[in-house]
BAMARLUM-523745 format. One line per field, with one value per residue: residue number from 1; residue in three letters; chain; x, y, z of N, C-alpha, C in turn. Coordinates in steps of 0.02 Angstrom, whole numbers, always signed. Each point is the difference from the previous one (the first is absolute). Layout:
<sites>
k (NUM	...) .
r (ala	...) .
c (A	...) .
n_x (X	...) .
n_y (Y	...) .
n_z (Z	...) .
ca_x (X	...) .
ca_y (Y	...) .
ca_z (Z	...) .
c_x (X	...) .
c_y (Y	...) .
c_z (Z	...) .
</sites>
This chain:
<sites>
k (1	2	3	4	5	6	7	8	9	10	11	12	13	14	15	16	17	18	19	20	21	22	23	24	25	26	27	28	29	30	31	32	33	34	35	36	37	38	39	40	41	42	43	44	45	46	47	48	49	50	51	52	53	54	55	56	57	58	59	60	61	62	63	64	65	66	67	68	69	70	71	72	73	74	75	76	77	78	79	80	81	82	83	84	85	86	87	88	89	90	91	92	93	94	95	96	97	98	99	100	101	102	103	104	105	106	107	108	109	110	111	112	113	114	115	116	117	118	119	120	121	122	123	124	125	126	127	128	129	130	131	132	133	134	135	136	137	138	139	140	141	142	143	144	145	146	147	148	149	150	151	152	153	154	155	156	157	158	159	160	161	162	163	164	165	166	167	168	169	170	171	172	173	174	175	176	177	178	179	180	181	182	183	184	185	186	187	188	189	190	191	192	193	194	195	196	197	198	199	200	201	202	203	204	205	206	207	208	209	210	211	212	213	214	215	216	217	218	219	220	221	222	223	224	225	226	227	228	229	230	231	232	233	234	235	236	237	238	239	240	241	242	243	244	245	246	247	248	249	250	251	252	253	254	255	256	257	258	259	260	261	262	263	264	265	266	267	268	269	270	271	272	273	274	275	276	277	278	279	280	281	282	283	284	285	286	287	288	289	290	291	292	293	294	295	296	297	298	299	300	301	302	303	304	305	306	307	308	309	310	311) .
r (unk	unk	unk	unk	unk	unk	unk	unk	unk	unk	unk	unk	unk	unk	unk	unk	unk	unk	unk	unk	unk	unk	unk	unk	unk	unk	unk	unk	unk	unk	unk	unk	unk	unk	unk	unk	unk	unk	unk	unk	unk	unk	unk	unk	unk	unk	unk	unk	unk	unk	unk	unk	unk	unk	unk	unk	unk	unk	unk	unk	unk	unk	unk	unk	unk	unk	unk	unk	unk	unk	unk	unk	unk	unk	unk	unk	unk	unk	unk	unk	unk	unk	unk	unk	unk	unk	unk	unk	unk	unk	unk	unk	unk	unk	unk	unk	unk	unk	unk	unk	unk	unk	unk	unk	unk	unk	unk	unk	unk	unk	unk	unk	unk	unk	unk	unk	unk	unk	unk	unk	unk	unk	unk	unk	unk	unk	unk	unk	unk	unk	unk	unk	unk	unk	unk	unk	unk	unk	unk	unk	unk	unk	unk	unk	unk	unk	unk	unk	unk	unk	unk	unk	unk	unk	unk	unk	unk	unk	unk	unk	unk	unk	unk	unk	unk	unk	unk	unk	unk	unk	unk	unk	unk	unk	unk	unk	unk	unk	unk	unk	unk	unk	unk	unk	unk	unk	unk	unk	unk	unk	unk	unk	unk	unk	unk	unk	unk	unk	unk	unk	unk	unk	unk	unk	unk	unk	unk	unk	unk	unk	unk	unk	unk	unk	unk	unk	unk	unk	unk	unk	unk	unk	unk	unk	unk	unk	unk	unk	unk	unk	unk	unk	unk	unk	unk	unk	unk	unk	unk	unk	unk	unk	unk	unk	unk	unk	unk	unk	unk	unk	unk	unk	unk	unk	unk	unk	unk	unk	unk	unk	unk	unk	unk	unk	unk	unk	unk	unk	unk	unk	unk	unk	unk	unk	unk	unk	unk	unk	unk	unk	unk	unk	unk	unk	unk	unk	unk	unk	unk	unk	unk	unk	unk	unk	unk	unk	unk	unk	unk	unk	unk	unk	unk	unk	unk	unk	unk	unk	unk	unk	unk) .
c (A	A	A	A	A	A	A	A	A	A	A	A	A	A	A	A	A	A	A	A	A	A	A	A	A	A	A	A	A	A	A	A	A	A	A	A	A	A	A	A	A	A	A	A	A	A	A	A	A	A	A	A	A	A	A	A	A	A	A	A	A	A	A	A	A	A	A	A	A	A	A	A	A	A	A	A	A	A	A	A	A	A	A	A	A	A	A	A	A	A	A	A	A	A	A	A	A	A	A	A	A	A	A	A	A	A	A	A	A	A	A	A	A	A	A	A	A	A	A	A	A	A	A	A	A	A	A	A	A	A	A	A	A	A	A	A	A	A	A	A	A	A	A	A	A	A	A	A	A	A	A	A	A	A	A	A	A	A	A	A	A	A	A	A	A	A	A	A	A	A	A	A	A	A	A	A	A	A	A	A	A	A	A	A	A	A	A	A	A	A	A	A	A	A	A	A	A	A	A	A	A	A	A	A	A	A	A	A	A	A	A	A	A	A	A	A	A	A	A	A	A	A	A	A	A	A	A	A	A	A	A	A	A	A	A	A	A	A	A	A	A	A	A	A	A	A	A	A	A	A	A	A	A	A	A	A	A	A	A	A	A	A	A	A	A	A	A	A	A	A	A	A	A	A	A	A	A	A	A	A	A	A	A	A	A	A	A	A	A	A	A	A	A	A	A	A	A	A	A	A	A	A	A	A	A	A	A	A	A	A	A) .
n_x (+42	-8	-57	-16	-49	-44	-21	-67	-10	-52	-14	-11	-10	+1	-35	-43	-3	-14	-36	-25	+0	-20	-47	-10	-1	-41	-29	+39	-48	-10	+32	+22	-18	-58	-30	-43	-25	-37	-51	-29	+60	+16	+5	-53	+50	-41	-26	+38	+40	-20	+60	-37	-24	-9	-24	-37	-2	-16	-34	-26	-4	-27	-14	-57	-24	-50	+56	-27	-20	+56	-40	+1	+29	+52	-16	-55	-14	-47	+44	+6	+0	+42	+32	-5	+20	+43	-5	-6	+57	-40	+53	-59	+14	+45	+16	+59	+39	+49	-40	-15	+69	+6	-57	+23	+65	-25	-36	+53	+39	-43	-6	+67	-21	+47	+18	-39	+8	-3	-49	-25	+20	-25	-48	+5	+7	-52	-31	+31	-59	+40	-43	-28	-31	-52	-45	-58	-22	-11	-49	-56	+30	-66	+35	-55	-17	-31	-37	-20	+45	+10	+15	+58	+15	+53	+24	-67	-2	+54	-6	-49	-19	+62	-18	-43	-22	-51	+47	-36	+44	+29	-8	+20	-27	-20	+12	-62	+4	+33	+64	+37	+38	+31	+15	-69	-31	+47	+0	-69	+0	+36	-33	+47	-19	-63	-5	-43	-6	+22	-39	-47	-22	-51	+36	+43	-7	-56	+10	+57	-20	-36	+54	-41	+14	-2	-64	-14	+33	-26	-56	+16	+21	+59	-9	+47	-54	+11	-28	-1	-13	-52	-19	+19	-4	-34	+51	-27	+55	-34	-44	-46	+59	+10	-23	+33	+49	-11	-11	+50	-6	+52	+32	+7	+34	+55	-36	-43	+60	+29	-56	+12	+62	-33	+43	+17	+25	+58	+7	-10	+21	+11	-32	+55	-38	-1	+58	-39	-12	+65	-19	-39	+56	+40	-44	+0	+60	+22	+58	+40	+11	+35	-6	+44	-57	+3	-5	+35	+51	+45	+32	-56	-12	+61	-1	-57	+22	+51	-39	-32	+62	+36	-42) .
n_y (-60	+45	+5	+35	-31	+50	-49	+4	-37	-16	-12	-63	-27	-67	+0	+54	-36	-54	+36	+24	-56	-31	+49	-10	-61	+15	+41	+49	+43	-34	+54	-20	-49	+13	-28	+5	-6	-45	+47	-25	-33	+58	-19	+1	-29	-38	+53	-38	+66	-36	+4	-44	+38	+53	-44	-31	+60	+30	-52	-5	+64	-14	-45	+14	+1	-31	-32	-30	+58	+32	-17	+49	-14	-8	-66	+35	+23	-39	+20	+58	-23	-54	+50	+43	-54	-8	+64	-40	+32	+22	-33	+21	+55	-35	+25	-8	-21	-16	-30	-27	-1	-13	-41	-19	-1	-32	-44	-15	-13	-37	-33	+3	-12	-47	+15	-37	+52	+37	-44	-9	+71	+10	-42	+31	+64	-13	-26	+52	+14	-1	-41	+42	-16	+8	+9	-23	+1	+60	+2	-9	-54	-24	-47	-3	-58	+13	-39	-62	+1	+46	+53	-12	+21	+21	+14	+16	+35	+35	+15	+33	+15	+9	+65	-35	+59	-16	+34	+54	+30	+49	+27	+66	-17	+59	-28	+15	-13	-50	+3	+4	-48	+46	+23	-23	+50	+19	-59	-1	+65	-23	-64	-44	-34	-11	-42	-36	-12	-68	+49	-21	-10	-38	-50	+2	-4	-31	-19	-17	-24	-23	+7	+57	+11	-62	-24	+66	-5	-68	+28	+49	-49	+21	-32	-54	-18	-46	-55	-40	-48	-2	-11	-69	-12	+49	+1	+15	+31	+51	-24	+39	+22	-66	-15	+48	-10	-62	+8	+38	-54	-12	-9	-61	+45	-6	-33	-39	-17	-16	-25	-23	-20	-12	+47	-48	-50	+6	-42	-62	-27	-49	-53	-37	-19	+64	-19	-50	+31	-4	-33	-30	-7	-13	-43	-13	+6	-61	+22	-53	-27	-52	-18	-26	+0	-65	+33	-52	+32	+19	-50	-37	+26	-4	-60	-14	+23	-42	-55	+24	+4	-53	+52) .
n_z (+5	-51	+21	+56	-34	-9	+49	-28	+56	-36	+59	+4	+54	-9	-59	+28	+59	-36	-40	+58	+27	-60	-3	+67	-10	-49	+39	-29	+2	+55	+14	-62	+47	-27	+58	-38	+64	-23	+14	-51	+16	+12	+58	+44	+28	+47	-30	-44	-16	-49	-27	-23	-48	+41	+50	-43	-27	+58	+20	-65	-1	+61	-53	+23	-60	+28	-15	+43	+30	+3	+50	+45	+59	-25	+12	-19	+60	+30	+47	-24	-59	+16	+33	-45	-37	+49	-11	-52	-25	-48	-1	-31	+20	-30	+54	-22	+47	-46	-37	+56	+11	-62	+5	+53	-28	-53	+41	+42	-53	-30	+60	-4	-55	+0	-66	-42	-41	+49	+18	-61	-7	+62	-20	-59	+36	+42	-57	-8	-20	-52	-43	-32	+54	-40	+50	-39	+57	+40	-44	+37	-26	-7	-20	-38	+12	-54	+39	-18	+48	-44	+24	-19	+57	-22	+61	+2	-57	+14	+60	+26	-57	+10	-14	+34	+25	-39	-39	+21	+41	-20	+57	-2	+57	-14	-58	-12	+70	-15	+28	-51	+24	+41	-58	+5	-8	+45	+34	-15	+11	+53	-5	-9	+48	-31	+41	-35	+60	-4	+24	+44	-64	+29	+24	-45	-66	-9	+69	-18	-58	+48	+36	+19	-63	+18	-22	+20	+62	+3	-23	+48	+38	-3	+50	-5	-24	+45	-20	+56	-53	+41	-62	+14	-72	+0	+38	+57	+18	+21	+47	+9	-22	-13	+64	+19	-39	+13	+64	-6	-38	+28	-51	+21	-18	-19	-52	+46	+31	-65	-7	+58	-20	-50	-15	+51	-32	-20	+49	-24	+60	-55	+33	-8	+48	+7	-29	-11	+60	-10	-56	+35	+47	-48	-18	+66	-30	+21	+14	-17	+63	-21	+65	+41	+11	+10	+59	-14	-12	+41	-27	-2	+62	+11	-25	+20	+57	-10	-16	+57	+34	-18	-22) .
ca_x (-42	+44	-26	-45	-64	-47	-56	-54	-42	-70	+0	-40	+5	+66	+25	+34	+58	+58	+29	+30	+65	+40	+25	+44	+60	+24	+23	+68	-21	-71	-36	-26	-63	-57	-50	-66	-26	-69	-24	-71	-9	+8	-59	+14	+0	+15	+11	+59	+3	+37	+8	+32	+46	+58	+46	+25	+56	+54	+29	+34	+55	+51	+21	-38	-59	-6	+4	-52	-62	+11	-23	+11	+73	+37	+7	-45	-33	-70	-21	-54	-64	-23	-33	-63	-48	-14	-47	-63	+2	+0	+61	-1	+52	+59	+58	+54	+22	+48	-42	-43	+36	-8	-64	-8	+31	-34	-64	+16	+21	-58	-41	+24	-11	+39	-31	+27	+73	+49	+12	+40	+65	+34	+5	+51	+67	+16	+19	+48	-31	+31	-42	-59	-66	-51	-67	-29	-28	-1	-72	-24	-32	-8	-22	-55	-16	-74	-8	-67	-22	+6	+59	+48	+69	+48	+31	-43	-4	+60	+28	-45	-35	+43	-27	-45	-63	-13	+6	-51	+26	+55	+4	+44	-34	+40	+53	-15	+16	+69	+47	+63	+40	+51	+55	-23	-2	+68	+43	-17	+24	+76	+26	+26	-39	-51	-18	-60	+29	-45	-46	-66	-19	-56	+9	+70	+17	-66	-12	+51	-25	-67	+11	-5	+59	+54	+0	+12	+69	+30	-7	+37	+68	+36	+33	-20	-50	+1	-41	+20	-65	-5	-27	+44	-29	-71	-13	+32	+57	-30	-61	-55	+2	-32	-67	-34	+3	-55	-62	-9	-8	+66	+31	+51	+61	+50	-30	-50	+39	+17	-57	-10	+48	+10	-12	+34	+66	+26	+36	-14	+47	-34	+40	+18	-63	-54	+33	-46	-44	+29	-27	-70	+10	+22	-57	-32	+35	+55	+64	+5	+59	-9	+55	-25	-33	-19	+56	+3	+50	+28	+35	-54	-29	+50	+7	-64	+10	+58	-31	-49	+32	+54	-26) .
ca_y (+58	+54	+49	-24	+37	+3	-52	-2	-64	-11	-70	-31	-78	-38	+9	+67	+2	-38	+47	+56	-29	-1	+72	+31	-37	+12	+75	+15	+32	-24	+65	+26	-32	+18	-45	+32	-64	-10	-2	-15	-66	+22	-15	-6	-67	-4	+66	+29	+15	-53	+15	-68	+3	+41	-38	-56	+33	+23	-57	-29	+46	+1	-66	-29	-35	-72	-24	-49	+34	+65	+59	-17	+7	-67	-21	+34	-40	+21	-5	+49	-22	-58	+25	+28	-56	-35	+43	+0	+39	-38	+27	-18	+36	-18	+42	-26	+48	+51	+42	+33	+56	+52	+32	+43	+64	+39	+31	+58	+63	+26	+27	+68	+56	-12	-21	-63	+10	+10	-52	-49	+16	-16	-78	-15	+13	-53	-67	+9	-7	+55	+31	+40	-27	+49	-22	+31	+52	+5	-5	-73	-23	-70	-44	-38	-51	-23	-66	-20	+11	+78	+38	-33	+33	-37	-55	-56	-44	-33	-38	-41	-36	-26	+20	-55	+27	+27	+75	+34	+60	+23	+70	+31	+49	+62	+14	+67	+58	-7	+40	-36	+15	+41	-26	-43	+36	+28	-49	-24	+48	+2	-58	-21	-66	-21	-66	-26	-68	-53	+2	-4	+68	+30	+14	+37	+59	+40	+55	+56	+34	+32	+62	+49	+30	-48	-21	+49	+13	-49	+16	+53	-9	-17	-66	-58	-29	-69	-46	-70	-40	-42	-58	-35	-65	+2	-11	+48	-35	+0	+39	-8	+50	-34	-8	+69	+19	-37	+24	+70	+0	-2	-70	-20	-9	+65	+45	+41	+50	+55	+40	+40	+54	+41	+74	+18	-6	-6	-64	-58	-49	-60	-56	-34	-46	+36	+29	-2	+54	+69	+44	+25	+59	+63	+33	+48	+63	+0	-34	-60	-31	-71	-24	-39	+52	-34	+12	-59	+21	+68	+4	+15	+64	+44	-10	+34	+75	+34	+4	+63	+72	+4	-3) .
ca_z (-6	-12	+46	+50	-11	+53	-18	+43	-9	+31	+25	+57	+3	+3	-65	+0	+48	-31	-47	+33	+23	-61	-23	+47	-15	-72	-3	+38	+60	+17	+20	-60	-9	+44	-4	+18	+21	+10	+69	-2	+41	+74	+46	+72	+20	+67	+28	-29	-68	-39	-67	-24	-65	+11	+34	-46	-38	+46	+24	-52	-14	+58	+8	+56	-15	+1	-71	-7	-10	-31	+45	+74	+15	+2	+64	+54	+54	+2	+78	+20	-31	+39	+66	-25	-13	+69	+29	-34	-54	-69	-36	-73	-38	+32	+3	+41	+55	-27	-40	+44	+23	-54	+2	+67	-10	-51	+25	+49	-35	-37	+53	+21	-51	-61	-54	-20	-35	+47	+38	-52	-4	+63	+3	-45	+22	+54	-31	-47	-68	-43	-46	+36	+2	+11	-6	-53	+30	+66	+24	+2	-67	+12	-52	+20	-51	+2	-11	+13	+69	+16	-2	+57	+7	-33	+34	+13	-63	-21	+51	+43	-48	-43	-72	-32	-22	-67	+2	-40	-13	+46	+12	+44	+42	+27	-40	-32	+50	+16	-37	+1	+56	-19	-47	-52	-71	-20	-24	-66	-39	-1	-10	-67	-13	+46	-5	+35	+23	-17	+51	-21	-32	+31	+75	+24	-39	-8	+49	-8	-61	+18	+39	-50	-23	-10	-66	-43	+2	-36	-73	-23	+8	-60	+17	-39	+39	-16	+46	-6	+16	+50	-28	-32	-25	+16	+75	+50	+38	+74	+16	-39	-58	-66	+3	+0	-68	-31	+27	-30	-67	-40	-20	+49	-38	-9	-47	+41	+34	-44	-15	+63	+18	-67	+13	+61	-13	-67	-15	+44	+9	+3	+13	-61	-10	-37	-53	-65	+2	-14	-58	+20	+50	-40	-40	+48	+3	+47	-17	+34	+16	+18	+35	+59	+56	+57	+42	+49	+54	-1	-66	-53	+15	-20	-68	-32	+8	-41	-64	-6	-5	-44	-71) .
c_x (+47	-23	-48	-65	-40	-57	-50	-40	-65	-8	-46	+12	+77	+36	+38	+63	+63	+28	+33	+75	+44	+24	+51	+71	+36	+30	+64	-18	-72	-46	-41	-70	-51	-58	-69	-46	-79	-11	-79	-8	+6	-59	+21	-9	+24	+7	+60	-11	+40	+4	+36	+47	+64	+51	+29	+55	+56	+43	+48	+63	+52	+28	-29	-56	-4	+4	-55	-70	+9	-21	+18	+78	+23	+11	-25	-34	-68	-23	-55	-65	-24	-33	-67	-53	-15	-52	-66	-5	+1	+65	+10	+61	+69	+55	+48	+26	+38	-51	-55	+30	-12	-66	-10	+26	-35	-63	+13	+17	-59	-46	+25	+0	+47	-43	+28	+64	+44	+22	+38	+67	+37	+14	+55	+67	+23	+28	+55	-16	+21	-50	-57	-69	-50	-68	-30	-36	+1	-67	-22	-38	-13	-20	-57	-15	-76	-7	-78	-22	+6	+69	+47	+62	+54	+25	-52	-4	+68	+33	-55	-39	+45	-13	-31	-64	+3	-4	-54	+27	+60	-7	+48	-33	+42	+48	-15	+18	+75	+47	+62	+47	+58	+59	-21	-3	+62	+38	-23	+20	+73	+35	+29	-39	-50	-22	-63	+29	-57	-45	-70	-29	-55	+13	+64	+14	-59	-11	+56	-21	-65	+13	+3	+68	+53	+0	+16	+76	+36	-4	+42	+79	+43	+43	-19	-47	-12	-31	+21	-68	-4	-36	+53	-31	-72	-16	+35	+50	-22	-59	-61	-11	-38	-76	-33	+6	-62	-62	-15	+0	+64	+23	+51	+64	+45	-38	-55	+36	+11	-61	-19	+48	+20	-27	+22	+76	+22	+23	-20	+53	-35	+55	+16	-60	-51	+30	-45	-56	+30	-27	-72	+7	+23	-62	-45	+40	+51	+65	+2	+71	-10	+54	-30	-21	-8	+61	+7	+45	+28	+36	-46	-22	+49	+4	-60	+6	+44	-26	-49	+37	+48	-19	-6) .
c_y (+64	+56	-36	+36	+9	-35	+7	-65	+9	-71	-12	-73	-22	+12	+70	+5	-33	+40	+63	-21	-4	+61	+28	-35	+21	+79	+2	+34	-32	+63	+24	-37	+31	-51	+31	-66	+7	-2	-18	-66	+25	-11	+12	-72	+0	+71	+40	+14	-47	+22	-62	+12	+47	-42	-54	+30	+14	-59	-35	+43	-4	-75	-44	-40	-73	-32	-52	+28	+59	+62	-22	-2	-80	-22	+31	-52	+28	-10	+45	-21	-55	+19	+28	-55	-32	+45	+9	+38	-46	+30	-29	+38	-12	+55	-17	+51	+59	+47	+36	+72	+55	+23	+36	+66	+48	+29	+57	+69	+34	+33	+68	+46	-9	-26	-76	+10	+11	-58	-51	+20	-20	-72	-22	+13	-48	-59	+12	-3	+56	+33	+38	-31	+51	-38	+36	+66	-6	-14	-74	-14	-79	-38	-44	-47	-21	-72	-16	+6	+69	+28	-27	+49	-45	-50	-52	-43	-44	-45	-43	-53	-28	+5	-55	+30	+22	+75	+26	+67	+20	+82	+23	+57	+54	+21	+71	+58	-1	+48	-38	+18	+44	-41	-46	+29	+23	-60	-25	+57	+4	-60	-2	-67	-7	-71	-22	-73	-52	-19	-4	+70	+34	+11	+34	+64	+45	+54	+56	+45	+42	+62	+54	+36	-49	-22	+59	+13	-52	+13	+60	-11	-15	-65	-50	-39	-74	-42	-66	-31	-41	-64	-36	-59	-4	-5	+58	-46	-11	+43	-1	+39	-31	+3	+71	+27	-29	+30	+74	+6	-4	-58	-14	-19	+65	+51	+43	+54	+58	+45	+44	+63	+40	+68	+17	-8	-13	-71	-52	-50	-63	-60	-41	-51	+33	+34	+4	+58	+67	+38	+23	+51	+64	+29	+44	+64	-2	-32	-55	-18	-69	-24	-48	+46	-38	+9	-50	+20	+71	+12	+17	+74	+53	-4	+34	+75	+34	-4	+50	+55	+7	-3	+71) .
c_z (+1	+48	+51	-12	+69	-13	+52	-18	+41	+21	+60	+7	-4	-66	-1	+41	-35	-59	+28	+24	-58	-24	+46	-11	-66	-6	+34	+65	+18	+18	-63	-15	+50	-21	+23	+10	+15	+86	+7	+46	+76	+41	+70	+20	+71	+33	-32	-78	-34	-69	-38	-59	+18	+41	-39	-45	+48	+27	-53	-15	+56	+12	+60	-21	+3	-73	-18	-23	-45	+42	+69	+6	+3	+76	+58	+42	+8	+71	+18	-33	+37	+66	-17	-7	+60	+35	-34	-66	-62	-36	-73	-40	+33	-2	+55	+51	-28	-47	+44	+26	-52	+8	+64	-11	-50	+31	+59	-34	-32	+49	+27	-54	-63	-60	-16	-34	+50	+43	-45	-8	+62	+3	-48	+18	+55	-25	-53	-76	-34	-45	+40	-15	+11	-4	-55	+32	+74	+27	-3	-69	+13	-63	+24	-57	+8	-24	+4	+73	+18	-3	+57	-4	-29	+45	+21	-62	-11	+52	+37	-50	-54	-82	-35	-32	-74	-1	-51	-14	+53	+3	+49	+40	+30	-51	-34	+42	+10	-46	-13	+60	-22	-36	-53	-62	-21	-25	-67	-55	-20	-23	-71	-24	+57	-6	+38	+19	-19	+61	-23	-26	+39	+78	+25	-46	-6	+52	-13	-53	+17	+38	-44	-19	-20	-76	-52	+1	-44	-74	-18	+2	-69	+18	-49	+52	-20	+59	-8	+14	+57	-16	-43	-20	+23	+75	+39	+34	+73	+5	-54	-65	-62	+18	+7	-74	-43	+20	-25	-72	-44	-17	+51	-44	+2	-45	+37	+37	-40	-18	+59	+3	-70	+22	+61	+1	-69	-20	+48	-5	+8	+20	-60	-13	-50	-60	-57	+4	-20	-54	+19	+50	-43	-37	+47	+18	+51	-28	+43	+14	+20	+39	+57	+55	+62	+48	+56	+56	-12	-65	-53	+8	-34	-81	-35	+6	-47	-77	-16	-10	-53	-73	-24) .
</sites>
């Protein structure tokens, strides 16, 4: 790499965290990476302010993430949760002891008046995370999934009910009243490269783009705009992305993703398994890059990141 570009990644979930780690490793200066993270998954759990996507990205960049799940802290213990269960609490949402410390501190700081952006920066400094992490907004936005049983808060749908319900719709409560967190619009305008992570289009990227001003800033930027398909060989690598795409009327394929992101980005990165779809993707107006997008380990993450940047 002959220069260190300024990179902005829009991300959520494990796939977004993996690519963030790859980009941080590929850049000469990890500080040149800004990750704008979905907060539509945020909720109050056991009385604590929990930000699952922010923490997944933060722990991954700090080298602390549980390699088996992709979320939570490696080798964490659950003594506190076990004690809560013994007292009769339904501990449906698993938070380990070290992870709990993060959420206790976040809650205390926010109760004292700090914004989510400020708390996130403090936590990242404490863990030695060098890229900049920004929540999409400091206001409360809640992703809600409509099912045959009614409207479900995201964590109820995803964790408590194991995303088994048929999806009729997805909405982002409070998003129209929200504002981009400080730095979000600026990083989109100043970046050399903007990347949409291989995250769920409706549950992770959709909430970010729905924050007023974000889609417009993305349209106005002179950065090269690229997206990595979260669908490989007609399947989602993790989570309910395929089921939700189908429920929302989209083809469950990299071509279906291309049709969603046409007009949002300039380029779509396809896995080699979907190389045959390249001509059809180009017909919807996107340039195509074909490579191995499945990030099995740290080397894969950095390799993919370098292929995104060194062009």
